[in-house]
KEKE-3310 file (N, C-alpha, C; in steps of 0.2 Angstrom, whole numbers, plus 5000, padded with zeros to 4 digits):
npx = (5005:5003:5007:4998:5000:4988:4985:4976:4978:4983:4981:4992:4995:5004:5013:5004:4991:4992:4994:4980:4974:4976:4974:4961:4958:4948:4954:4948:4948:4940:4933:4929:4919:4911:4909:4900:4889:4887:4883:4871:4862:4859:4854:4841:4836:4833:4824:4812:4811:4805:4796:4787:4783:4777:4765:4760:4755:4751:4759:4772:4769:4766:4777:4786:4778:4780:4793:4796:4789:4796:4801:4815:4828:4835:4848:4862:4865:4873:4872:4864:4851:4838:4837:4826:4819:4820:4806:4797:4778:4768:4758:4743:4729:4714:4698:4687:4672:4664:4655:4644:4633:4622:4613:4599:4601:4612:4616:4612:4621:4623:4626:4628:4620:4620:4621:4632:4641:4652:4660:4671:4667:4655:4658:4664:4657:4644:4637:4630:4637:4649:4666:4667:4664:4668:4674:4687:4694:4688:4672:4669:4679:4686:4686:4693:4687:4689:4689:4677:4668:4673:4672:4660:4650:4646:4644:4652:4642:4632:4640:4642:4631:4617:4605:4606:4623:4637:4647:4664:4682:4698:4716:4733:4739:4746:4754:4763:4767:4763:4753:4733:4725:4721:4700:4692:4678:4666:4664:4649:4640:4645:4639:4625:4621:4624:4614:4605:4605:4606:4594:4597:4604:4605:4603:4615:4625:4622:4625:4639:4643:4641:4648:4660:4658:4659:4670:4678:4676:4681:4695:4698:4695:4705:4713:4712:4715:4727:4736:4730:4737:4751:4751:4752:4763:4772:4768:4771:4785:4790:4785:4787:4799:4805:4798:4787:4785:4784:4785:4775:4780:4772:4766:4765:4752:4733:4719:4701:4690:4674:4673:4680:4691:4707:4721:4734:4746:4755:4771:4775:4767:4753:4745:4731:4728:4718:4712:4707:4709:4710)
npy = (4993:5011:5030:5045:5063:5068:5062:5051:5032:5021:5006:4993:4980:4966:4950:4942:4945:4941:4929:4925:4929:4920:4908:4908:4904:4892:4873:4870:4882:4893:4905:4910:4917:4913:4898:4897:4906:4897:4887:4892:4895:4880:4876:4882:4877:4864:4866:4873:4860:4851:4858:4859:4846:4843:4849:4843:4828:4815:4814:4812:4799:4792:4790:4786:4772:4769:4767:4757:4745:4743:4734:4724:4727:4720:4711:4718:4708:4712:4712:4719:4717:4713:4698:4686:4677:4684:4695:4686:4684:4681:4666:4664:4658:4650:4653:4639:4638:4635:4621:4611:4607:4605:4589:4587:4599:4598:4594:4583:4571:4570:4558:4547:4547:4551:4562:4574:4584:4593:4597:4600:4603:4607:4621:4625:4627:4625:4613:4598:4588:4573:4573:4561:4555:4565:4567:4572:4571:4568:4567:4578:4587:4602:4618:4630:4647:4652:4638:4635:4646:4643:4627:4625:4634:4648:4663:4680:4685:4674:4664:4675:4685:4679:4674:4661:4670:4659:4651:4652:4648:4655:4652:4653:4658:4648:4648:4660:4673:4687:4688:4687:4679:4662:4659:4645:4635:4624:4610:4601:4612:4621:4614:4612:4626:4628:4621:4626:4638:4634:4625:4612:4596:4595:4605:4613:4605:4605:4619:4620:4612:4619:4634:4625:4623:4636:4640:4631:4636:4647:4646:4639:4649:4657:4651:4650:4662:4665:4653:4660:4673:4668:4663:4671:4678:4668:4669:4680:4681:4673:4680:4688:4701:4707:4711:4719:4731:4736:4740:4749:4744:4752:4749:4754:4765:4764:4765:4769:4770:4767:4769:4783:4781:4777:4767:4757:4744:4732:4727:4717:4714:4714:4721:4733:4751:4763:4777:4792:4807:4825)
npz = (5001:4997:5000:4993:4991:4993:5005:5000:5002:4992:4983:4976:4965:4970:4970:4976:4971:4958:4959:4965:4952:4943:4949:4947:4935:4928:4923:4910:4904:4908:4917:4936:4937:4928:4927:4939:4931:4924:4929:4937:4924:4923:4934:4932:4920:4923:4935:4927:4918:4929:4933:4922:4922:4934:4933:4924:4926:4921:4909:4913:4921:4909:4901:4911:4914:4900:4896:4907:4901:4889:4877:4877:4866:4850:4851:4837:4821:4813:4799:4794:4798:4810:4821:4817:4826:4837:4838:4833:4831:4844:4845:4837:4846:4846:4857:4862:4862:4879:4882:4885:4897:4903:4900:4894:4885:4875:4859:4845:4837:4819:4813:4822:4830:4843:4858:4863:4872:4866:4851:4838:4825:4826:4839:4827:4816:4818:4817:4818:4822:4829:4837:4836:4825:4815:4799:4793:4779:4771:4769:4779:4773:4773:4762:4752:4750:4734:4729:4732:4724:4713:4710:4716:4709:4716:4722:4729:4735:4739:4747:4757:4760:4757:4769:4781:4785:4776:4788:4794:4797:4802:4793:4791:4778:4765:4753:4756:4766:4767:4761:4764:4775:4772:4769:4779:4772:4777:4769:4767:4771:4762:4748:4750:4751:4736:4731:4736:4729:4715:4715:4711:4708:4694:4689:4693:4688:4675:4671:4676:4663:4654:4656:4655:4639:4635:4638:4632:4620:4619:4619:4609:4600:4602:4598:4587:4581:4583:4576:4563:4566:4564:4550:4543:4547:4542:4526:4525:4524:4514:4505:4488:4487:4476:4467:4470:4467:4453:4435:4424:4406:4391:4378:4358:4357:4354:4343:4348:4336:4339:4352:4355:4360:4368:4370:4379:4379:4393:4390:4397:4407:4402:4406:4403:4399:4397:4392:4387:4374:4376)
capx = (5001:5006:5002:5000:5004:4982:4983:4972:4981:4981:4982:4996:4994:5007:5011:4997:4984:4993:4993:4974:4967:4978:4970:4954:4955:4949:4960:4945:4948:4932:4934:4924:4911:4908:4906:4895:4884:4883:4878:4864:4858:4859:4848:4836:4832:4829:4818:4810:4809:4802:4788:4782:4781:4771:4756:4757:4759:4750:4764:4778:4768:4765:4784:4788:4776:4782:4800:4795:4786:4800:4803:4821:4832:4836:4856:4863:4868:4878:4871:4858:4842:4837:4836:4818:4817:4816:4799:4790:4771:4762:4754:4734:4723:4706:4698:4684:4666:4661:4654:4634:4633:4614:4608:4594:4601:4615:4615:4614:4626:4617:4629:4628:4612:4621:4620:4639:4643:4656:4666:4676:4663:4647:4658:4667:4652:4637:4636:4630:4642:4653:4674:4670:4661:4669:4678:4692:4698:4681:4662:4671:4684:4686:4688:4695:4685:4690:4686:4667:4667:4676:4669:4651:4649:4645:4646:4652:4635:4630:4644:4640:4624:4613:4603:4612:4634:4643:4653:4669:4688:4703:4720:4737:4741:4754:4758:4769:4766:4764:4747:4731:4723:4713:4696:4690:4671:4663:4659:4643:4637:4645:4635:4619:4622:4626:4609:4599:4608:4604:4589:4596:4610:4606:4605:4622:4630:4620:4628:4645:4644:4640:4653:4666:4659:4661:4678:4682:4674:4683:4700:4698:4693:4710:4719:4713:4717:4736:4737:4731:4744:4755:4751:4752:4769:4776:4766:4776:4793:4790:4784:4795:4798:4807:4790:4781:4787:4782:4783:4774:4781:4768:4768:4761:4744:4730:4711:4694:4684:4665:4671:4682:4695:4713:4721:4739:4748:4761:4773:4776:4761:4749:4741:4729:4727:4712:4712:4704:4714:4705)
capy = (5000:5019:5036:5049:5067:5069:5057:5042:5030:5015:4998:4989:4972:4961:4945:4938:4946:4939:4922:4925:4929:4914:4900:4910:4901:4882:4868:4870:4889:4896:4909:4908:4919:4911:4895:4903:4907:4890:4883:4896:4890:4872:4873:4885:4873:4858:4868:4873:4852:4850:4860:4854:4837:4846:4853:4837:4824:4809:4812:4807:4794:4787:4792:4783:4765:4762:4763:4749:4738:4745:4728:4725:4731:4714:4711:4717:4704:4713:4709:4727:4717:4710:4691:4684:4676:4690:4697:4682:4686:4674:4660:4665:4653:4652:4651:4635:4639:4630:4615:4612:4603:4604:4584:4588:4605:4594:4593:4576:4571:4567:4552:4542:4551:4552:4568:4577:4593:4598:4597:4605:4606:4608:4627:4630:4630:4623:4608:4593:4580:4574:4573:4551:4554:4569:4563:4578:4566:4567:4571:4583:4592:4609:4619:4636:4652:4649:4631:4636:4649:4641:4622:4624:4642:4652:4675:4681:4686:4669:4666:4680:4689:4674:4673:4664:4668:4654:4652:4649:4648:4657:4648:4658:4656:4643:4652:4666:4677:4691:4685:4689:4673:4661:4657:4640:4633:4617:4606:4599:4618:4623:4609:4615:4632:4626:4619:4631:4643:4631:4623:4604:4595:4592:4611:4613:4601:4608:4624:4618:4609:4625:4636:4622:4622:4641:4642:4627:4640:4652:4646:4636:4655:4659:4647:4651:4668:4664:4653:4664:4677:4664:4659:4678:4678:4663:4671:4689:4680:4671:4683:4690:4709:4713:4710:4722:4739:4732:4748:4744:4746:4751:4747:4759:4766:4760:4769:4765:4772:4768:4771:4787:4780:4777:4761:4754:4736:4733:4721:4711:4708:4712:4726:4737:4756:4766:4783:4798:4814:4830)
capz = (5001:4994:5001:4988:4993:4996:5009:4998:5000:4985:4983:4969:4965:4971:4967:4979:4968:4952:4959:4964:4945:4939:4953:4946:4928:4925:4917:4904:4903:4911:4926:4942:4934:4919:4930:4942:4925:4919:4936:4939:4920:4923:4940:4929:4914:4929:4940:4922:4915:4936:4933:4917:4924:4938:4927:4917:4929:4915:4903:4916:4921:4903:4898:4915:4910:4892:4898:4910:4896:4883:4873:4876:4860:4850:4847:4830:4820:4810:4793:4792:4798:4816:4821:4816:4830:4843:4835:4830:4834:4846:4839:4838:4849:4846:4863:4861:4867:4882:4884:4885:4902:4904:4894:4889:4879:4873:4852:4845:4831:4814:4810:4827:4837:4851:4861:4865:4875:4861:4845:4832:4819:4831:4839:4824:4811:4819:4812:4822:4819:4835:4838:4835:4817:4812:4795:4788:4774:4765:4770:4780:4773:4774:4755:4752:4744:4729:4727:4734:4719:4707:4711:4715:4703:4720:4720:4736:4739:4741:4751:4763:4760:4760:4775:4784:4780:4779:4793:4791:4800:4795:4792:4786:4770:4764:4750:4758:4772:4764:4759:4768:4778:4771:4773:4776:4773:4777:4762:4767:4771:4755:4743:4755:4750:4731:4730:4737:4725:4709:4713:4712:4706:4687:4685:4693:4683:4668:4670:4672:4657:4649:4657:4653:4633:4635:4641:4626:4614:4615:4621:4601:4594:4602:4596:4577:4581:4583:4570:4558:4565:4561:4545:4539:4548:4535:4519:4522:4523:4509:4499:4485:4487:4472:4461:4474:4465:4444:4432:4418:4400:4387:4369:4355:4359:4347:4345:4347:4334:4343:4359:4356:4368:4367:4374:4374:4385:4396:4387:4402:4411:4398:4409:4396:4400:4392:4391:4381:4374:4376)
cpx = (5007:5001:5003:4999:4996:4980:4980:4979:4976:4985:4987:4994:4999:5009:5008:4991:4986:4991:4984:4970:4972:4975:4963:4951:4955:4952:4957:4945:4944:4934:4929:4916:4909:4906:4901:4890:4884:4880:4872:4859:4854:4855:4842:4834:4831:4826:4812:4805:4804:4794:4785:4780:4777:4764:4755:4758:4755:4753:4770:4776:4767:4773:4786:4785:4779:4790:4802:4795:4792:4802:4811:4824:4835:4843:4855:4865:4873:4879:4867:4853:4845:4834:4825:4813:4815:4812:4797:4784:4769:4759:4748:4731:4718:4703:4691:4676:4666:4658:4646:4636:4625:4612:4605:4594:4608:4613:4615:4616:4621:4621:4627:4621:4613:4620:4626:4637:4646:4659:4667:4670:4659:4650:4660:4661:4645:4634:4637:4632:4649:4660:4675:4668:4664:4676:4683:4693:4691:4678:4665:4676:4680:4688:4688:4687:4685:4688:4679:4664:4668:4669:4662:4646:4644:4648:4647:4649:4629:4633:4641:4634:4618:4612:4602:4618:4632:4647:4659:4677:4695:4710:4727:4738:4747:4758:4764:4764:4762:4754:4743:4728:4718:4709:4692:4684:4671:4661:4655:4638:4636:4640:4628:4616:4622:4619:4604:4599:4603:4599:4590:4602:4612:4608:4610:4626:4629:4625:4636:4648:4644:4644:4658:4667:4665:4670:4685:4683:4679:4693:4701:4698:4700:4714:4720:4715:4724:4741:4736:4737:4749:4756:4752:4760:4773:4773:4770:4783:4793:4788:4791:4795:4801:4802:4786:4781:4786:4782:4782:4777:4776:4771:4765:4754:4739:4723:4707:4688:4677:4667:4674:4689:4703:4715:4729:4742:4753:4763:4775:4772:4754:4742:4736:4726:4724:4710:4708:4707:4707:4706)
cpy = (5004:5024:5040:5055:5071:5067:5049:5038:5023:5008:4994:4981:4970:4955:4940:4937:4943:4931:4920:4924:4924:4908:4902:4905:4891:4880:4868:4878:4895:4900:4907:4907:4918:4904:4895:4904:4900:4888:4886:4894:4883:4869:4876:4881:4867:4860:4871:4867:4851:4851:4858:4849:4839:4847:4847:4831:4816:4808:4808:4802:4787:4787:4783:4774:4763:4763:4760:4744:4739:4737:4729:4722:4723:4715:4712:4711:4706:4714:4713:4724:4714:4703:4689:4683:4679:4694:4694:4685:4679:4670:4661:4659:4652:4648:4647:4638:4633:4624:4614:4606:4601:4597:4587:4594:4602:4591:4586:4575:4567:4561:4547:4542:4549:4558:4569:4585:4598:4595:4601:4609:4609:4619:4630:4632:4628:4619:4603:4587:4580:4573:4565:4553:4558:4566:4570:4575:4568:4572:4575:4587:4599:4611:4629:4641:4652:4646:4633:4642:4645:4632:4622:4631:4646:4658:4673:4684:4680:4665:4670:4685:4684:4672:4665:4663:4662:4655:4649:4649:4649:4650:4653:4652:4652:4647:4660:4670:4683:4691:4686:4680:4669:4658:4649:4638:4625:4614:4603:4607:4621:4620:4610:4621:4632:4625:4622:4638:4641:4628:4615:4602:4594:4600:4615:4609:4602:4615:4625:4615:4616:4631:4632:4622:4631:4645:4636:4631:4644:4652:4641:4644:4657:4654:4649:4656:4669:4660:4655:4668:4671:4662:4666:4679:4673:4666:4677:4687:4678:4674:4689:4698:4711:4712:4715:4730:4738:4741:4744:4748:4747:4751:4752:4758:4764:4765:4766:4768:4776:4770:4780:4787:4776:4771:4758:4748:4737:4726:4715:4710:4709:4715:4731:4743:4760:4774:4786:4804:4819:4833)
cpz = (4999:4997:4998:4993:4998:5003:5006:4998:4994:4984:4977:4970:4965:4967:4969:4975:4961:4953:4959:4958:4941:4943:4951:4937:4929:4922:4912:4901:4904:4917:4932:4939:4929:4923:4933:4937:4924:4923:4935:4931:4920:4928:4937:4923:4920:4933:4932:4919:4923:4933:4928:4919:4929:4935:4923:4921:4923:4911:4907:4919:4917:4902:4905:4916:4905:4893:4904:4906:4890:4882:4872:4869:4858:4848:4840:4828:4813:4801:4790:4794:4807:4815:4820:4824:4838:4842:4834:4834:4838:4845:4843:4840:4846:4853:4858:4863:4873:4882:4887:4890:4903:4899:4891:4884:4873:4866:4851:4837:4827:4808:4815:4833:4843:4854:4862:4868:4872:4857:4841:4828:4822:4832:4834:4816:4812:4817:4818:4821:4825:4833:4832:4828:4813:4806:4790:4783:4767:4764:4773:4782:4772:4766:4756:4748:4738:4726:4728:4728:4711:4706:4711:4713:4710:4719:4729:4739:4741:4746:4758:4765:4761:4766:4774:4784:4781:4785:4792:4797:4795:4798:4789:4780:4766:4759:4751:4765:4774:4762:4766:4771:4773:4774:4770:4776:4773:4771:4761:4768:4764:4750:4745:4752:4741:4729:4730:4731:4715:4707:4713:4708:4700:4687:4687:4687:4677:4666:4671:4666:4653:4650:4654:4644:4632:4634:4635:4619:4613:4619:4615:4597:4595:4600:4587:4577:4580:4578:4564:4558:4563:4554:4542:4542:4544:4530:4519:4523:4518:4502:4495:4484:4481:4465:4464:4471:4456:4441:4425:4411:4396:4380:4365:4356:4352:4352:4342:4344:4338:4350:4360:4360:4364:4372:4373:4383:4386:4391:4391:4405:4409:4400:4403:4401:4396:4394:4385:4381:4373:4368)
residu = (MET:ALA:THR:THR:GLU:ASN:GLY:ILE:SER:THR:PHE:ARG:ALA:GLY:PRO:GLU:SER:GLY:ALA:GLU:GLU:ALA:GLY:SER:LYS:ALA:ASP:ASP:GLY:LEU:THR:THR:ALA:GLN:ARG:ALA:ARG:ILE:GLU:ARG:GLN:ARG:LEU:ARG:ALA:ARG:ALA:LEU:ARG:ASP:ALA:ARG:LEU:VAL:GLN:ARG:PRO:GLU:ARG:ALA:GLU:ARG:LEU:ALA:THR:GLU:SER:ALA:THR:ALA:ARG:PRO:SER:ALA:PRO:ASP:SER:GLY:GLY:GLY:PHE:LEU:PRO:GLU:GLU:GLU:PHE:GLN:GLU:PRO:PRO:ARG:THR:ARG:SER:ARG:LEU:ALA:PRO:VAL:VAL:ASP:PRO:SER:GLU:ARG:PRO:VAL:CYS:THR:GLU:CYS:SER:ARG:ALA:PHE:ALA:GLN:SER:TYR:LEU:PHE:ASP:SER:PHE:ASP:PHE:ARG:VAL:CYS:ASP:GLU:CYS:ARG:ASP:ASP:ALA:ASP:GLU:HIS:ALA:LEU:VAL:THR:ARG:THR:GLU:ALA:LYS:SER:LEU:TYR:LEU:LEU:LYS:ASP:CYS:ASP:LEU:ASP:LEU:ARG:PRO:PRO:PRO:LEU:ARG:PHE:VAL:ARG:ARG:ARG:ASN:PRO:HIS:GLY:SER:ARG:LEU:GLY:ASP:MET:ARG:LEU:TYR:LEU:ARG:PRO:GLN:VAL:GLU:GLU:ARG:ALA:LEU:ALA:VAL:TRP:GLY:SER:GLU:GLU:ALA:LEU:GLU:GLN:GLU:ARG:GLU:ARG:ARG:ASP:ASP:LYS:ARG:ALA:ARG:ALA:LYS:GLN:THR:GLN:THR:LYS:LYS:ARG:LEU:ARG:ALA:LEU:ARG:MET:ASP:VAL:ARG:SER:SER:LEU:PHE:ASP:ARG:THR:HIS:ALA:THR:HIS:VAL:HIS:GLU:PHE:GLY:ASP:GLU:GLN:TYR:ALA:ALA:ASP:THR:ASP:LEU:TYR:SER:ARG:THR:CYS:VAL:HIS:CYS:GLY:HIS:VAL:GLU:SER:TYR:GLU:LYS:MET)
# end
């Protein structure tokens, strides 16, 4: 400390003050004031975030629930895709109906005439046949929707809109997982619906024959068109194009007094050209 002429004492920065200023510098180049400002901003941001969560507690609960129930990430195989076994869909199960407990209300099998409490055909198609009499290979086989429309000449409205609508079960398409599920119908019910639509088996068979004949005629017509086009291609390839541009060479002209016309004849092909002079 030094005293001036006016008696005012002044301070001079000595080696101690320089050491304090250098010590206030952090290793990352920030001063104490800068560090304090950063800390205040961090605390203010945290306070704002907590205030938003308090105003919307349902969002905080949803985020906590999602993080708790989130599916664990599958390990990266390194090939640009995730292993399929990690994301396979659970098998779809179809719950069967409860069996009929009351013996007086149990359905009676149309094959063996015995009452039964539960069966696959009755639960799936409301068809009164017990599991012991069920014949999946022949009599009680399942047919696809396409087969029902092509073999029994039924339309979509006959299957879905005509009362009562036919019941069906869904199965995965064996031709690919990207295709939709198949609809399988019970063959006896499809045959009964075809008889209701066409009236009798004879009428259904006549309609089948008529459609078969129509397809055969259409196929024959297409075959004739292809053969005709093939013949035209063969003839055009064998045609001698050197004579396609024939130039007539006429001889001396002749005059016919009765018609007052002149005519001349080509010396090569015999073409006669008639004309008159003005």
